[in-house]
NURO-475847 format. One record per residue (C-alpha): residue in one letter; x, y, z; chain; residue number from 1. Coordinates in steps of 0.02 Angstrom, whole numbers, plus 32768, in hexadecimal, padded with zeros to 4 digits. Each point is the difference from the previous one (the first is absolute). Example, Ala and Ser with C-alpha at 12.3 -4.5 7.8 and 13.67 -1.06 7.14 Angstrom:
BEGIN
[A; [8267; 7F1F; 8186]; A; 1] [S; [8045; 80AC; 7FDF]; A; 2] 
END
This chain:
BEGIN
[M; [049A; 4774; EAD5]; A; 1] [D; [80B2; 803D; 7FDF]; A; 2] [F; [8083; 7FCF; 807E]; A; 3] [V; [80AA; 8046; 8001]; A; 4] [L; [8046; 7F86; 807E]; A; 5] [K; [7FB4; 7F55; 803A]; A; 6] [T; [8040; 7F72; 806E]; A; 7] [H; [7FC4; 7F51; 8010]; A; 8] [N; [8023; 7F9D; 809D]; A; 9] [L; [80AF; 805A; 801F]; A; 10] [N; [8069; 7FAB; 808B]; A; 11] [K; [80AA; 8034; 803A]; A; 12] [H; [8073; 7FA1; 8077]; A; 13] [F; [80A7; 8036; 8051]; A; 14] [R; [805D; 7F63; 8006]; A; 15] [K; [8093; 802C; 8077]; A; 16] [P; [802B; 7FEE; 8087]; A; 17] [V; [7F57; 7F9F; 8017]; A; 18] [D; [7F67; 7FFF; 7F8A]; A; 19] [F; [7F8E; 8094; 801A]; A; 20] [H; [7F64; 8011; 7F9A]; A; 21] [V; [7FFA; 80BA; 7FE8]; A; 22] [L; [7F76; 8019; 7F7E]; A; 23] [K; [7F6E; 7F8C; 8000]; A; 24] [N; [7F84; 7FEA; 7F66]; A; 25] [I; [7FFE; 80BA; 7FCB]; A; 26] [N; [7F7B; 801C; 7F87]; A; 27] [L; [7FEC; 80B8; 7FCA]; A; 28] [E; [7FCC; 8069; 7F67]; A; 29] [I; [8031; 80B0; 7FE2]; A; 30] [K; [7F8E; 8053; 7F86]; A; 31] [K; [803F; 807D; 7F7B]; A; 32] [G; [7FF8; 80B2; 8045]; A; 33] [E; [7FEA; 7FC5; 80B5]; A; 34] [F; [805B; 804E; 8095]; A; 35] [T; [801C; 7F75; 8080]; A; 36] [S; [8058; 8005; 80A1]; A; 37] [I; [8045; 7F64; 806A]; A; 38] [M; [8002; 800D; 80C0]; A; 39] [G; [8032; 7F80; 8084]; A; 40] [K; [8076; 7FF4; 8093]; A; 41] [S; [80B9; 7FF8; 7FE9]; A; 42] [G; [803B; 7F4A; 7FC8]; A; 43] [C; [7F54; 7FD5; 7FB7]; A; 44] [G; [8047; 7FEF; 7F4B]; A; 45] [K; [7FC4; 80A9; 7FB6]; A; 46] [S; [80B4; 802A; 7FB5]; A; 47] [T; [8024; 7F4C; 7FD2]; A; 48] [L; [7F5E; 8000; 7F9C]; A; 49] [L; [802B; 80A3; 7FB1]; A; 50] [Y; [80A7; 7FC3; 7FC9]; A; 51] [I; [7FB0; 7F63; 7FA8]; A; 52] [L; [7F7D; 806D; 7FB0]; A; 53] [S; [8087; 8071; 7FBC]; A; 54] [T; [805D; 7F6D; 7FB6]; A; 55] [M; [809F; 8021; 8065]; A; 56] [D; [7FE6; 7F5E; 8060]; A; 57] [T; [7FDB; 7F63; 7F9C]; A; 58] [D; [8018; 7F7C; 808A]; A; 59] [Y; [7F47; 7FD5; 801D]; A; 60] [E; [7F78; 7F8A; 7FD7]; A; 61] [G; [7F60; 802F; 7FA3]; A; 62] [E; [7FD8; 8070; 7F6D]; A; 63] [L; [8021; 80B6; 7FDB]; A; 64] [Y; [7FB2; 8065; 7F74]; A; 65] [L; [8028; 80A3; 7FBF]; A; 66] [N; [7F8B; 8054; 7F7F]; A; 67] [N; [7FAD; 7F4E; 7FEE]; A; 68] [E; [80AF; 7FB3; 7FD6]; A; 69] [L; [803A; 7F71; 8072]; A; 70] [I; [80A9; 8038; 802E]; A; 71] [T; [802E; 7F74; 8079]; A; 72] [G; [808F; 7F9D; 7FBC]; A; 73] [Q; [803D; 8083; 7F83]; A; 74] [S; [80B7; 801C; 7FE8]; A; 75] [A; [805B; 807B; 806C]; A; 76] [A; [8024; 806A; 7F64]; A; 77] [R; [7F47; 7FFF; 7FCD]; A; 78] [L; [7FCB; 8030; 80B0]; A; 79] [A; [807D; 808C; 800C]; A; 80] [H; [7FBF; 8045; 7F60]; A; 81] [L; [7F4C; 7FF1; 8036]; A; 82] [R; [8029; 8048; 80A6]; A; 83] [N; [8056; 8098; 7FBA]; A; 84] [K; [7F7A; 801E; 7F7B]; A; 85] [H; [7F60; 7FDC; 8066]; A; 86] [I; [8022; 801B; 80B8]; A; 87] [G; [8038; 809E; 8054]; A; 88] [F; [8044; 7FEB; 80B2]; A; 89] [V; [800F; 8082; 808F]; A; 90] [F; [805F; 7FC2; 809A]; A; 91] [Q; [7FFF; 8051; 80AC]; A; 92] [F; [80B1; 8043; 7FD6]; A; 93] [H; [8011; 8058; 7F5D]; A; 94] [Y; [80A0; 7FAB; 7FBD]; A; 95] [L; [802C; 8094; 7F8E]; A; 96] [L; [80B3; 8012; 7FC1]; A; 97] [G; [803F; 809A; 805D]; A; 98] [E; [8081; 8031; 7F7B]; A; 99] [F; [7F7A; 7FFC; 7F74]; A; 100] [T; [7F8C; 808F; 7FE1]; A; 101] [V; [7F48; 7FE2; 8025]; A; 102] [L; [7FDB; 7FF8; 7F40]; A; 103] [E; [8090; 7F76; 7FEB]; A; 104] [N; [7FB8; 7F97; 8090]; A; 105] [I; [7F4D; 8004; 7FAB]; A; 106] [M; [8048; 7FD4; 7F5C]; A; 107] [L; [805C; 7F6A; 802B]; A; 108] [P; [7F79; 7F77; 7FFC]; A; 109] [A; [7FC9; 803C; 7F55]; A; 110] [Q; [80B2; 7FFF; 7FC2]; A; 111] [K; [800C; 7F52; 8041]; A; 112] [L; [7F5C; 7FCA; 7FA7]; A; 113] [G; [8042; 804B; 7F5D]; A; 114] [E; [7F64; 8020; 7FA3]; A; 115] [R; [800F; 80BD; 7FF0]; A; 116] [S; [808A; 807C; 7FCF]; A; 117] [D; [8056; 8062; 8087]; A; 118] [A; [7FA8; 80A1; 7FBE]; A; 119] [E; [7F54; 7FAB; 801A]; A; 120] [I; [8028; 7FBA; 80A8]; A; 121] [K; [803F; 80AD; 803A]; A; 122] [A; [7F62; 8051; 7FC4]; A; 123] [K; [7F94; 7F7C; 805A]; A; 124] [A; [8062; 8013; 80A6]; A; 125] [M; [7FE7; 80BD; 7FF7]; A; 126] [E; [7F46; 7FE8; 7FE3]; A; 127] [I; [7FF5; 7F90; 8094]; A; 128] [L; [8064; 807B; 806D]; A; 129] [D; [7F8C; 808E; 7FCE]; A; 130] [M; [7F63; 7F8F; 8026]; A; 131] [L; [804C; 7FDF; 80B4]; A; 132] [N; [8027; 80BE; 8015]; A; 133] [I; [80BA; 7FE6; 800B]; A; 134] [G; [8034; 8037; 7F51]; A; 135] [H; [807A; 807C; 804D]; A; 136] [L; [8066; 7F76; 8049]; A; 137] [G; [802A; 7FAB; 7F5A]; A; 138] [H; [80B6; 803F; 7FF8]; A; 139] [K; [802A; 7FF3; 80B8]; A; 140] [L; [806D; 7F78; 8049]; A; 141] [A; [7F95; 7F7E; 8057]; A; 142] [R; [8065; 8012; 809B]; A; 143] [R; [7FD8; 80B4; 8009]; A; 144] [I; [7F49; 7FF9; 8016]; A; 145] [S; [7F8F; 7FDB; 8098]; A; 146] [G; [7FBD; 7F56; 803F]; A; 147] [G; [7F4B; 8029; 7FCA]; A; 148] [E; [8045; 8032; 7F4B]; A; 149] [K; [8065; 7F6A; 7FF6]; A; 150] [Q; [7F68; 7F95; 8016]; A; 151] [R; [7FA4; 8057; 7F7B]; A; 152] [V; [8097; 7FEB; 7F8E]; A; 153] [A; [7FF2; 7F47; 8023]; A; 154] [I; [7F4C; 8001; 7FD2]; A; 155] [A; [8031; 805B; 7F5C]; A; 156] [R; [8086; 7F77; 7FDF]; A; 157] [A; [7F79; 7F7E; 8018]; A; 158] [L; [7F8F; 804B; 7F81]; A; 159] [I; [8079; 801B; 7F76]; A; 160] [N; [7FDA; 7F61; 7FA0]; A; 161] [E; [7F44; 801F; 800E]; A; 162] [P; [7FE5; 7F61; 8073]; A; 163] [S; [7F64; 7F9D; 800C]; A; 164] [I; [8006; 8002; 80BE]; A; 165] [L; [805D; 8061; 8081]; A; 166] [M; [8036; 7FA9; 809A]; A; 167] [G; [803C; 804E; 80A3]; A; 168] [D; [804D; 7FB7; 809C]; A; 169] [E; [7FE3; 807A; 808E]; A; 170] [P; [801F; 808F; 7F83]; A; 171] [T; [7FCA; 8081; 808E]; A; 172] [G; [805C; 7F9E; 8085]; A; 173] [N; [8093; 8082; 800E]; A; 174] [L; [7F9C; 809C; 7FE5]; A; 175] [D; [7FAB; 807C; 806A]; A; 176] [S; [7F40; 8018; 7FF8]; A; 177] [H; [8010; 8094; 7F86]; A; 178] [N; [806A; 7F99; 7F88]; A; 179] [S; [7F93; 7F66; 801A]; A; 180] [D; [7F6A; 8061; 7FCA]; A; 181] [N; [805D; 8042; 7F68]; A; 182] [V; [8025; 7F49; 7FCC]; A; 183] [L; [7F4E; 7FC6; 8024]; A; 184] [N; [7FC1; 8090; 7F8E]; A; 185] [I; [8075; 7FCE; 7F7B]; A; 186] [F; [7FC3; 7F50; 8002]; A; 187] [K; [7F47; 803B; 8001]; A; 188] [K; [802A; 806E; 7F64]; A; 189] [L; [8056; 7F74; 7FA2]; A; 190] [K; [7F6C; 7F8C; 8016]; A; 191] [K; [7F80; 808B; 7FD6]; A; 192] [E; [8058; 804B; 7F71]; A; 193] [K; [8063; 7F73; 7FB5]; A; 194] [G; [7F97; 7F6D; 8038]; A; 195] [L; [80A0; 7FB5; 8050]; A; 196] [S; [7FE8; 7F68; 8071]; A; 197] [L; [8057; 800D; 80AA]; A; 198] [L; [8030; 7F82; 807F]; A; 199] [I; [8049; 8046; 80A2]; A; 200] [V; [803D; 7FA6; 809D]; A; 201] [T; [7FE8; 8075; 808F]; A; 202] [H; [7FF3; 800F; 80C6]; A; 203] [D; [7FAC; 80A3; 7FF0]; A; 204] [E; [7F45; 7FEB; 801E]; A; 205] [D; [7FD6; 80AB; 7FC5]; A; 206] [F; [8055; 7FE3; 7F57]; A; 207] [A; [7FAE; 7F59; 7FF2]; A; 208] [R; [7F4E; 8045; 8020]; A; 209] [Q; [8010; 8073; 7F6A]; A; 210] [T; [8022; 7F74; 7F8A]; A; 211] [D; [7F78; 7F9D; 7F9F]; A; 212] [R; [801A; 7F5D; 805D]; A; 213] [I; [806A; 7FC0; 809B]; A; 214] [I; [803F; 7F51; 7FF4]; A; 215] [Y; [8023; 7FC1; 80B6]; A; 216] [M; [8084; 7F84; 8021]; A; 217] [E; [801D; 7F8D; 809B]; A; 218] [D; [807E; 7F75; 8015]; A; 219] [G; [801E; 7FF4; 7F49]; A; 220] [R; [7F4B; 7FF8; 7FCD]; A; 221] [I; [7F88; 807F; 7FB7]; A; 222] [V; [7F77; 8012; 8086]; A; 223] [E; [7F98; 8089; 7FA9]; A; 224] [Q; [8007; 8058; 7F55]; A; 225] 
END
């Protein structure tokens, strides 16, 4: 079985002001092409886990594998490269640069990676915008588009480097039901047409029920998956 992401006995402590064991012996595997959601009450460790899985937090015990490569203990520079190339991330807030156009925002991660020319990156960005039905927004300033459109642009930006996995931390948390459905349908399309793996932290049960698998967390542990 091909796994895009795998952990072995992952543990995380917050040491200050007192020792708090926030993640306890997390063992999970995300298959290639699988659409998985993570649910649990606030404070159960969902977002903390996601930040470790996305390599943004390296202060943990245990092992993390990305595309069958052990990435625990790799240098910060190597992790930054792996993250930019293989992991797309969509937050609850879009974090677009308002003074840049939509197209410029989407191109940024690929320009940082530096593996393609600007012309190739621009063509890829337009292709993704068209796939998400927002090609008409390309030359608009990011601050001049609606909230729902901003989140779709954030998804496009996360896809520009053709990642192995797309991760989301409450990506529909700030959206109304219509725009939430839009985002869910985009994720389903990416899984179906591109074979993309998705791992989404959500509080939305309706959203989670439409994913392939739900991982339930409680008090820092996975209680069902």
